[in-house]
C-alpha positions in Angstrom: 0.0 0.0 0.0 1.4 3.4 -1.0 2.4 5.2 2.2 1.1 8.8 2.1 2.7 11.8 3.7 0.6 12.6 6.8 -0.4 16.2 7.2 -2.7 18.1 9.5 -6.4 18.1 9.0 -7.0 20.1 5.8 -9.9 22.2 4.9 -12.1 21.1 2.0 -10.9 22.5 -1.4 -13.5 23.8 -3.7 -13.9 22.0 -7.0 -15.9 22.3 -10.2 -18.8 19.8 -10.5 -18.8 17.4 -13.4 -21.6 17.8 -15.9 -24.7 15.9 -14.7 -25.9 15.5 -18.3 -23.7 13.3 -20.4 -23.1 14.2 -24.0 -23.1 11.2 -26.4 -21.1 11.4 -29.6 -23.1 10.6 -32.7 -22.6 7.2 -34.3 -24.1 5.9 -37.6 -26.7 4.0 -35.5 -27.7 7.1 -33.6 -28.0 9.1 -36.8 -30.9 6.7 -37.6 -32.5 7.1 -34.2 -30.9 4.1 -32.5 -28.8 3.9 -29.4 -25.2 2.8 -30.0 -25.0 -1.0 -30.0 -23.5 -4.1 -31.3 -21.8 -2.4 -34.3 -19.4 -1.0 -31.7 -18.3 -4.5 -30.6 -16.0 -7.4 -31.6 -16.5 -10.9 -30.2 -14.6 -10.0 -27.0 -14.8 -6.2 -26.6 -16.9 -3.1 -27.1 -16.0 0.6 -27.3 -18.5 3.4 -27.2 -17.5 7.0 -27.9 -19.2 8.6 -24.9 -18.6 11.6 -22.7 -18.3 11.3 -18.9 -21.6 10.5 -17.3 -23.9 7.6 -16.2 -25.2 5.1 -18.8 -27.7 2.3 -18.9 -26.4 -0.8 -20.7 -28.9 -3.5 -21.9 -27.4 -6.7 -23.3 -28.8 -9.9 -24.8 -26.6 -12.9 -24.0 -26.5 -16.3 -25.7 -26.7 -17.9 -29.1 -27.3 -21.1 -31.0 -25.0 -23.0 -28.6 -24.8 -23.0 -24.8 -22.8 -20.1 -23.5 -21.6 -18.4 -20.3 -20.9 -14.7 -20.4 -19.5 -12.1 -18.0 -18.9 -8.4 -18.6 -16.3 -6.2 -17.2 -15.3 -2.7 -18.2 -13.2 0.4 -17.8 -10.4 -0.2 -15.2 -11.2 -3.9 -14.6 -14.6 -3.3 -13.1 -16.9 -6.3 -12.8 -20.2 -5.1 -14.3 -22.1 -8.3 -14.9 -21.5 -11.7 -13.2 -21.0 -14.8 -15.3 -24.4 -15.7 -16.8 -25.1 -19.1 -18.3 -27.5 -19.5 -21.2 -28.9 -22.6 -22.9 -28.6 -23.2 -26.6 -31.2 -21.0 -28.5 -32.4 -19.4 -25.3 -30.9 -15.9 -25.0 -31.5 -13.8 -21.9 -31.6 -10.1 -21.3 -29.7 -8.3 -18.6 -29.2 -4.6 -17.7 -26.8 -2.6 -15.6 -25.9 1.1 -15.1 -22.2 2.2 -15.4 -20.3 5.3 -14.4 -18.0 6.7 -17.1 -15.4 9.2 -15.9 -12.0 10.6 -16.4 -9.7 9.3 -14.9 -11.6 6.1 -15.4 -9.9 4.3 -12.5 -8.2 5.8 -9.4 -8.7 9.6 -9.2 -5.0 10.3 -9.1 -4.2 7.7 -11.7 -3.9 7.9 -15.5 -6.8 9.2 -17.5 -7.4 5.9 -19.3 -9.2 5.5 -22.6 -12.0 8.1 -23.4 -15.5 6.7 -23.6 -16.9 3.4 -22.4 -14.9 0.2 -22.9 -16.4 -3.2 -22.1 -14.8 -6.7 -22.1 -16.9 -9.7 -23.0 -15.6 -12.6 -21.0 -16.7 -15.7 -19.2 -16.0 -19.4 -19.9 -17.9 -19.4 -23.2 -18.9 -15.8 -24.1 -21.7 -14.9 -26.4 -23.0 -11.4 -26.8 -26.0 -11.3 -29.1 -26.9 -7.6 -28.8 -26.2 -4.5 -26.7 -27.6 -1.0 -26.4 -26.2 1.9 -24.4 -28.3 5.0 -23.4 -27.8 7.9 -21.0 -29.3 7.0 -17.6 -32.1 9.2 -16.4 -30.6 11.1 -13.5 -33.9 11.2 -11.6 -34.2 7.4 -11.9 -30.6 6.5 -11.1 -29.0 6.4 -7.7 -25.3 6.8 -7.4 -23.1 5.0 -4.9 -19.9 6.9 -4.4 -17.0 5.1 -2.8 -14.4 7.0 -0.7 -11.6 4.8 0.3 -8.0 3.4 -0.2 -6.3 0.7 -2.2 -8.5 -2.1 -0.6 -11.5 -0.4 -2.2 -10.3 1.2 -5.4 -10.4 0.1 -9.0 -7.0 -1.5 -9.1 -5.3 -1.1 -12.5 -3.5 -4.4 -12.7 -3.5 -8.1 -11.7 -3.3 -9.6 -9.2 -4.7 -6.7 -7.1 -8.5 -6.1 -6.7 -10.5 -3.8 -4.5 -13.9 -4.7 -3.2 -15.3 -1.5 -4.8 -14.2 -2.8 -8.2 -16.4 -5.9 -7.8 -19.5 -4.3 -6.3 -21.1 -3.1 -9.6 -21.8 -6.7 -10.8 -24.2 -7.1 -7.9 -26.4 -4.1 -8.8 -29.1 -3.8 -11.4 -30.1 -1.0 -13.7 -30.8 2.1 -11.7 -27.9 2.0 -9.4 -24.4 3.0 -10.4 -21.1 2.8 -8.5 -18.7 5.8 -8.8 -15.5 4.5 -7.2 -13.4 7.4 -6.1 -11.2 5.3 -3.8 -7.5 5.9 -4.3 -4.4 3.9 -3.3 -2.5 5.2 -0.3 -5.0 7.7 1.0 -5.8 8.4 4.6 -8.6 10.6 6.0 -6.1 13.4 6.1 -5.0 13.2 2.5 -8.4 12.4 1.1 -9.7 15.7 2.4 -6.5 17.6 1.4 -6.2 16.5 -2.2 -8.5 18.5 -4.6 -8.8 15.4 -6.9 -10.5 13.5 -4.1 -13.3 14.6 -1.8 -13.4 18.1 -3.3 -14.2 16.4 -6.6 -16.7 13.9 -5.2 -18.7 16.4 -3.1 -20.1 18.6 -5.9 -21.4 15.5 -7.8 -23.5 14.2 -4.9 -27.3 14.5 -5.4 -30.1 14.1 -3.0 -30.5 10.4 -2.1 -27.0 9.3 -3.3 -25.1 7.0 -1.0 -21.4 7.8 -0.1 -19.6 4.8 1.5 -16.5 5.8 3.4 -13.8 3.3 4.3 -10.5 5.0 5.3 -8.1 3.7 7.9 -5.3 1.6 6.5 -3.1 4.6 5.8 -4.0 6.6 8.9 -0.9 5.0 10.6 0.1 8.2 12.4 -3.2 10.0 12.6 -4.1 10.8 16.2 -7.6 9.9 17.4 -9.0 13.4 17.6 -7.9 14.1 14.0 -9.2 10.8 12.7 -12.6 11.4 14.4 -12.8 15.0 13.1 -11.9 13.9 9.6 -14.7 11.3 9.6 -17.1 13.9 10.9 -16.0 16.3 8.2 -16.7 13.7 5.5 -20.1 12.9 7.0 -21.1 16.6 7.1 -19.8 17.2 3.6 -22.0 14.4 2.2 -25.1 15.6 4.1 -24.5 19.2 2.9 -25.3 18.0 -0.6 -28.3 15.9 0.4 -26.4 12.6 0.2 -26.5 9.8 2.7 -23.2 8.9 4.3 -22.4 5.3 5.2 -19.3 4.6 7.3 -17.5 1.4 6.6 -15.0 -0.1 9.0 -11.8 -1.3 7.3 -11.3 -4.8 6.0 -9.0 -6.8 8.3 -5.4 -7.6 7.6 -4.7 -11.4 7.4 -2.5 -11.5 10.5 -3.1 -14.5 12.7 -2.3 -15.2 16.3 -1.0 -18.6 17.3 -4.5 -19.5 18.5 -5.9 -19.0 15.0 -7.6 -15.7 15.7 -7.1 -12.1 14.5 -7.3 -10.6 17.9 -4.3 -8.2 17.5 -3.8 -4.6 16.6 -2.2 -5.3 13.2 -5.1 -7.4 12.0 -7.7 -5.1 13.5 -6.3 -1.8 12.4 -5.0 -0.3 15.6 -2.4 2.2 14.5 1.0 3.1 16.0 -0.5 5.7 18.3 -2.9 3.2 19.7 -5.9 4.5 17.7 -8.5 1.8 17.2 -9.8 2.8 13.8 -12.8 0.5 13.7 -13.9 1.5 17.2 -13.6 5.2 16.4 -15.6 4.7 13.2 -18.3 2.9 15.1 -18.4 5.7 17.6 -18.8 8.4 15.0 -21.5 6.4 13.3 -23.4 6.1 16.6 -22.9 9.7 17.6 -24.1 11.2 14.3 -26.8 8.6 13.4 -24.9 7.4 10.3 -25.5 3.9 8.9 -22.5 1.6 9.6 -21.2 -1.4 7.7 -18.9 -3.2 10.1 -16.7 -4.7 7.5 -14.0 -5.3 10.1 -16.2 -7.7 12.0 -17.6 -9.4 8.9 -14.2 -9.9 7.3 -12.6 -11.0 10.6 -15.3 -13.7 10.9 -14.7 -14.9 7.3 -10.9 -15.0 7.5 -11.0 -16.8 10.9 -13.5 -19.3 9.6 -11.3 -20.2 6.7 -8.2 -20.5 8.9 -4.6 -19.8 8.2 -4.3 -21.8 5.0 -7.8 -21.3 3.5 -7.7 -17.5 4.0 -4.6 -17.1 1.9 -6.7 -17.2 -1.3 -8.6 -14.1 -0.2 -5.5 -12.0 -0.1 -2.3 -11.8 -2.1 -0.3 -14.0 0.2 0.6 -16.6 -2.4 1.5 -14.1 -5.1 3.0 -11.3 -3.0 3.2 -12.4 0.6 0.7 -9.5 1.0 -1.8 -9.8 3.9 -3.5 -6.5 3.3 -4.6 -6.4 -0.3 -7.2 -8.8 -1.7 -7.2 -11.1 -4.7 -10.2 -11.2 -7.1 -11.7 -13.9 -4.9 -11.3 -11.9 -1.7 -12.5 -8.6 -3.2 -15.5 -10.4 -4.7 -16.3 -12.0 -1.4 -16.0 -8.7 0.4 -18.2 -6.9 -2.2 -20.9 -9.5 -1.5 -20.8 -8.6 2.2 -21.2 -4.9 1.3 -24.1 -5.7 -1.0 -25.8 -7.8 1.6 -25.4 -5.0 4.2 -26.8 -2.4 1.9 -29.9 -4.5 1.4 -30.2 -5.6 5.1 -30.1 -2.0 6.3 -32.6 -0.8 3.7 -30.0 1.4 1.9 -30.6 -0.2 -1.5 -33.9 -2.0 -2.4 -33.6 -5.7 -2.8 -35.1 -5.4 -6.3 -32.0 -3.5 -7.4 -29.4 -6.1 -6.4 -28.5 -9.5 -7.9 
């Protein structure tokens, strides 16, 4: 994990809001009144020349033979889970996708303009696709504020749980992942590319999930608490709904097979118990809490020392902090389940 330079609590920096209404470049299909579609695709990929914005994607999967298709896009985001189809029995699926620049981490490279999709799965078959601008009044955005354990990781074998959350959401809910590697609560507030860019985009009813702790290694408790409170207030000022998320555990076992130690449970060098402070701020300010520390601790301990290696990058990198695709997917499922259980996202909008 990139180690940031820790500074004092910074004031929020003003930023210009991104345009709420996406502009779509004309294509031959659109010139005849049709939304851009399959003519923009090969057998394994699609590219749509679109401006930053939020778009609904409707696909028809399957063909004359049995198939199994998954769709990812932009910076390795999982957008549609692998979907099996029987021979001659295509199925329709829809999802909503956020297109932005930079397309991955906010402080990373710009990426490729427009919307890029990868058609994958064990036997992919894309029969048709249509992309249309999402109706802003009918689309709810889920913004993610976090670090490298949440972000759209640019390369294998790394994966953030926010990168895999979109595949569990149906049309009408979009994930805008503004998590960034190496960020603490201090740096996320100080950098104009981060919260100062997110805040102007927040609309009434949008969710903003905040998971920051892994890089607050030298942040004292008063500053950490104040920073979380500043983020909560900044979301509410725009009519959004903040959700505090305690950090995923580090895979650091005791000899008794538990994770009951400060390294695993994110207690920093100053003795600040980040999950405990996050729970306290949530309770004090009536903020929904997803206790990902507790949930991931239970999962890792249940799998044990050997079984839990596959959730992290232990085998590849001897890394007990960052997750593999398997781990990030499992943790995204936990977040999805908590969003539904707490009534933050209707069950009809998840898969």
